[in-house]
C-alpha positions, 0 to 999 in steps of 0.5 A, a space after each residue: 699774249 694779251 686778250 682783246 679785252 685787255 687791249 681795250 682796257 689798256 687803250 681806254 686807261 691810256 686815254 684817261 691817263 693822258 686826259 688827266 695830264 699823265 700823273 705818275 703812280 696811278 696805273 691801277 686806278 686808270 686800269 680799274 676805271 677803264 675796266 668799269 667804263 668798258 663794263 658799263 658800256 657793254 651793259 648800256 650800248 646806246 649810252 651817250 658819251 659824257 662830255 660830248 661837245 654840243 654843236 655851235 647852234 645848240 650852245 648859242 640857243 642855250 646862251 640865248 635862252 639864258 640871256 632872256 631869262 636874266 633879262 626877264 628877272 631884271 625887268 621883274 625886279 625893276 617893276 617891283 621896286 618902282 611900285 608905290 606902296 598903298 596910300 595910308 588911310 586917314 
């Protein structure tokens, strides 16, 4: 009879397998990844899950700051291009 730990590993391995498109012949790989993931999770219980979806407001704020940075770079390069070279001494 499977233990609770084996059940957790099986559930995690199945989820990983499904997320990867259900490839054939990789059972042991998914089992080992699931074991490792669960072991790490026990060692660091407050760890944030990888791939967590950010809220819409967080994505929008990040996109807005990226757009501002890009606009600043464009403006700076335009200023540099329009500066006149110093006049030659006679």
